N, C-alpha and C positions, 0 to 999 in steps of 0.2 A: 426296855428286859417287855416280854410275854407276858400271856400269861397261861395257861393249860382250859379249853375247850370240851374237850372232849379225851376221854380214856376209854380204852379196846383191848386189854390186855396190856400186850408190849408195845405197840402201835400206840402215842396218843395225839392230838393233833393242839396246836397252841394257834393264837393269832398276836401280831404285835411285835413279832420278835425283828427289832431292827439290822437291816440291813441282811435279815434273812439270804442263803443260795444254798441250793442240791447239796449234799455232802459236805455242807459243812457240821459239827461238830457238836454239838449242846446240851447245856449242863438244865437237867430238868427238877422242879420243884426244890422245897429247903434244904432237902438231904445231894441238893445237887449233881444226880442221880446221870449217868452217860451216859448220850444218844446222840442218834444223827437223824438228818432231815433229807427224808425220801422224797417227797413231793413239794410243790408248794402252789396250792392253788386261791389267784388272788390276796389277802391278809391271812391265810393259815396257811402254813406249815406241817405237813404229814412226817412225824419222829418215829424210825425204828427204835428202841430201848433198849441199851448192851445189859441194863442191870434189871432187874425184876422191879413191875411198874406197882407191886402192893405197898399200898398205904398212900400214893399219889392223890390228892382232892382239885377239883376245878378250882381255877383261879390259880392254882399259885404258881411262881414266877418260873418263866423259861429266856435261858441266857444264850446266846448265843458265843463259843470261842472265837470268832471270825474266822475260822481255821477249818481245810477241809480234814474228814477224817484219814487218817497214819496210823502207819505201824512202823516199826524202827526195826531192821534185820539183824 
């Protein structure tokens, strides 16, 4: 499980996410907010949040769902 290291509006960065891949769905913070990994550099993932990042704090947990973001039609 990773942890938040940077919060900039609705884009956050996390380090230490196991098996992180671009386009993976992630759950961010204690509230398990929904996001998607959009970039990875070294051990740090950039995550686009699809819910408000208001109230998130550095150090909160980030967990990959292990599957790409998908939408049912």
